[in-house]
N, C-alpha and C positions, 0 to 999 in steps of 0.2 A: 784429217781435221775432223773432230767430233761433230756429228750433226746438231742443229739446233731447233729449238720449238719456237724460239722468238727471235726477231732482228729488231734491235734497238738503235735508233739513229742519234745524232747529236751527242754522241757518247762522252765527250769531254767533260761535260758540266755535271754539278752536284745533283741535280734534279733527275737526269738520266741515270745517274750512280745510284740513286734512291730507287728507282724503278728497277735496275738490275738487281739489286739485292731483294726487293720484294718478290721478283719472278722467281729467283733463285730460290726463295724459301718455299715456294709452291712445288719446288722439285723440278723446275723446268731449265732446260738447257738455254742459255741466252747468247747468241752472237750479237756484236756491237759494231757500229760503223760511224765514220766521222770523216772530214775532210783532210785529217792529218794523223799522225801516228801517236801524238803525245795528247794525254788526257786522263781523266778518271777511269772511264769504262776500258779504254785502250790498255791501261796498265793494272787493271785490276785482276785479281786471282778468279773472280767469280765469272768473267766473261770466257766464254769457250772459243770465241774466234773474233778478231778484229780486222774488219775491212775498211777501204777507202773509198769515199764519194766525191763526185764533184760538187762544187758550190751550188746549192739548190736555188739560191737568187740569181745568180750570174749565168749559170749554165743549166737551166732545168731539164732540158732535153737529156743531155748526158747525165745528169743527176738519175733520172728515172731509168735510162739504160743500165747505170752502175747498180741501182737497187735491184732490177730485174735479174742482173748477173749474180749477186749476192744471194737473191732469194733462191735461185737455182742452186747455188754452190753450197749454202747451208741446208736446204730443205726446210727452211722455216716456214711455218704456216700462219704466223701471226706477225704483223709489222706495226711496231709501235713508234711513232714519230716523237722526237724530244723537244722540238723548239719550232721556229718558224717555218721549218721545212713541213709542217703539217698541212699548211695551205697549198704548197706545191703538190703534195701526194695527193690532197682531195681533187684538185684540178686535173691531175692526170691519172686518175684512180682506174680508169678505163684502160690504160696501158698496162696495168699489174696483172699478174695472173689471176684467174677469176676465183680461185679457191683460196687465195691468201685473205686473210681477215685483216681489215684496216679499221679499227674501232673510233672513227672520228666523223664528225658531220660531213655534210655536202658541202662543195666548194663554196657556193653562193653565201652561206651562212658564215663559214669560217672568215671569207673575204671581208664581209661587213663587221664581223665581231672584231677584226684586226683594225678596223678604221675607226679612229677616235671621233671624228665628226659624226659618222653615221650612228655610232652606238650612243653618243650624247643625245643626238636627236631622237633616238628609239626610246632612251630612258626617259626623257621629258615627255613624250606621247604617251608613256604609261605612267605618269604622274610619280615618277622617282626624283627626288630632288638631285639637281646638278648645278654645278656653278655657272653663273650667268655667261652666256656664250654669244658671240658675235657671229652673224652669218654675212659672208661678204664674197664678192667676185671681182671688185676692183676697189682701189684705194679710196674712192669717194665713199662707198659702203662702208669701208673700214674706219674712215675718219667720222662718219656719222655714228657708228656703233660705238666707237670708243668715248664719244662725247656722252653717252648715257651711262658709262660706268665710271666709278671713281679710282679703280686700281687699288694695289698693283696688278700686274697682269702675267698671265701663263700663256706663252706661245707654244704649241705643239704641232709637230709634223702628224700627218694623219696616220702614219706608221712609225712604229718604234718601240724599243723594250728597254728596261733596265735604265731609265732616266734618259736613254738616247734619243734625240729629237725633241727634247723639252728644254725650253729657254724661259727666263723671267725678265721682267721688265717693270721698272718703276713708274715711267711716265709714258704718254701716247706716243711722243716722239721716238722714244726707244723701240715701242712696239713695231712702228712704221719701218724704222732702220732694220730691224731684226727680219722682219717679213721680206723686205728688199732683198737682203743677202741670201735668205734661204731659197727664195724664188730663183734667183739667179744660180745660185750653187747647185740646187737639185733639179732646174730646168722645170719648175712647176707650172703646169697650166691652170686656168681659173678653177676648175673643178678639183684641183688638188692643192689648193691654197691651204696654209695652216690654219688650224683652229685657234681661235683666241678666247680667252675665258678670263673672268675675274679671278684673282688667286683666293683660294680658301685655306684656311689653317685649322689645324687639327691632326689628331692621331691617325696614323695609319692602320687600316683594317683590310682583311681580306676575308671573304666567304667562298671556299671552294667546295665545288660539287661534282658528282657523277651522275649523269642522266643517261637513260637508256630509252630511246625511242620516245623520247618526250617525257619519259616518267622520272622522278627524281629517286635515285637508289641511296645516295649517301650525301652528307654535307659536313663541313668542318668550317670553324671560324677561328682566327687567330687576330692578334694585335701586335704590331711593329713596336719593338723597343728600341730598337737602334737600327740606323740605315747607314749603307757604305757612303752615300753623298748626303751632305746637310740638308739639301732641298727635296730630298725623298728618292725613291727607287729602291733597289735592291737591299733587304734587311740583313742584317748580321746577327740579329739578336730578336726573338720573337716567342710569343706566348699563346698556348691555347686558352682561349676564353670566349664564351657564348656573347652574342650580342642580337638579340631578337629583332630589334628593328632592322639593322643592317641585313640579317639573314632573311628578313621577309622582301626586303628590296631586291636582294640578290636573287630569291626564287622567283619572285613575280617577273623580273627581267628574263630569266632562263625559261621560265613557264612559258612567257609570251612568244620566245623564240623557239619554243618546242625543241630544246636542245638535244643533243645526242653525243655523248662521251664526256671528256673532262674540261672544265673551266674553272677560272677563278676571277672573281669579280672584286674590284678595288675599290675602298671608299676612303674618304677623309671624314673624321668625326669630332666635332667641336664639344667635349664634355661639359663645359660651361653652359654654352647655348643649348646644349642637347639637340644638335643640329648634324645631319650626316649628308654627304654628298656622294653621288657616284662619280667615279674618276675613270675606270676603264675595264674592259674585260681581256682576260688572258685566254684564249680558247686553245689550250694545250697544257701540257705539264707546266707547272710553275716551280720557280726557285725555291720556295719553302716547303715543298712537299714532304720533305723529311720529317718534319714537325707533326704534319697530319698522321703519318705512319706511326712514329712514335707515340702518339696520343691515341692510337687504337682505330684510326680510319685509314685502312690501307688501301689507297685509291688505286694502285696500279694491279694489285691482286684482284681486287673487286671489279677492276674494269675487264680483266681477262677471264673471270668466272661469269660476268655478264656476256661477254662475247662468245664464250663456250657453251654455257649452260642456261642462258637468258637472264633477264632481269630479275626475275623472281627469286632465282637462286643467289644471285649476288645481294640482294635485299635481306635475304634470310641471315647472310654472313656478315652484314654491315654492323657496326657498334656504335653506339654514341661515344663522342670524343671524350677523353680524360680531361679534366679541367685543371688549368695551372702549369702543365708541362713546359717548359722552356728549352728551346733549341736555338744554337749558335752556330755561326758559319764562322769557324776559326781563321782560315786563311782571309776571309773578307775583313775580319778585325785586324789582321796584320797589315793588310792594304791601307785601312784607315790609319793605323799607326805609323805607316810610313808617310802619310801626308802630314801627320801631326809632327814627326820628326823634323819636316821641313820648315815648320814654323817654331821649331823648338819648344814645343809643348811636351816637356818630358815627363810630366806626371800622368797625361794621357796616354803616351807611348807605353808607360811601364803598365798601366791599367789594362789596357788593350792586348798586350802581349802575354798577360798572366793567363794560364789555363783555367779551366773550371767556369763557374757562373752559369752553369746550364745543366739540364738533365742528360742531355744528348747533344752530340755534334754532327752537323750535317756532312761533314768531310773528312772524318778520322773514325776508322775502324781498326782496333788493334789487330784484326785477323787479317787486314788488307791494308798494311801500310803504304805499299806501292801506288795504291790509288790516290793517297794525299800526295805523294810525290808526283805523281802525273799531273794534277791539278796544279800543284806550284811550279811545276816546270812549263806548263801551258802559260801560266800568267806572267812568267819570267820571260818566255820567248816574245809575248806581246809587247812588255815592256822595252825589250832590247829593239825589237823590229819597227814598233809604232811609237814609242815613247809614251805608252799609255797603257794603263791595266784594264782598261774598257774601251778599245778602240771602236770607231764606227766603220764597219767594213762595207764594201760594195753591196747595195741591195737591202740593207739592214733597215734604213729608215727612208722616208720620203712620202 
């Protein structure tokens, strides 16, 4: 086995695949790891080795043991988490080899950044516009809070991603019914009750940043043009565009947190009312990171340089984003097309299946076709096993 410079986890997904290619372009040998053998990184020609890990949410102690074994096996000195295992690694950082570089913030901040209720309150405390939110610990408080809002409503579990754990309700009665089901299903205590917000409408925007020891190194902004689910979530088409107002909000939030590492801050923006709202923070690699790289802001490479040479070195290599670059997640569009086919919307099916329509693709590289096959195989396995392209696995939400 060829030794590696970097160990990259959550290898199956396109965000980790983008990081894999970015770090490879720096001349680094990258090993990948995941809970299974099927996925983009596992099947990519760019990865030097693919290892197996336990589920970090379900078996965190064994996950850390597996990580340590792979670090010894690969001799990797840089560990880059690809998704929610970021929080687990932060919590158990003290159990990792001292010499291994883990370029993420401390556990407490990542834990809070993953908590939608905490981040909403933090945004409000820093005068960042946020949808009207109900604070409640019993159904009496919920009923009184709902009486102050017109609706419709959004119900969010305090943890979740890719639209998992997000529900919509038109009436106050619907809110109470959904909350009752969620409390029972996830055995939620009052301190973990879902967050209830008035639903806001508008375009989806993201402001992505690299901070190093509290100092902003790079920033990138994009607008979502199409999303995998109609109510919001993962984008399949997006464009690099500046938005100074939302950038100011995102930088103000991350500055206040004295952030360290990567993060993407999500917003809704109503262009008619010229009103933006903070939605959430993703304190990790994000799904649309390929667009940032294609538009000239190579976050994984800059993160590695910051860790190895310092923030000033990374800042000198950072570039302003190229405006108007469009990136597409092709398999994501095929998933939307499959849903449209069930509704016999053939025009939409044909439109979504056509290639092109973007400057770059998240998941197709002609030099590495097996990575796309690994991604497709992963989603097909989920469809067969869970009857869902986006299943909620144990530990993902709650």
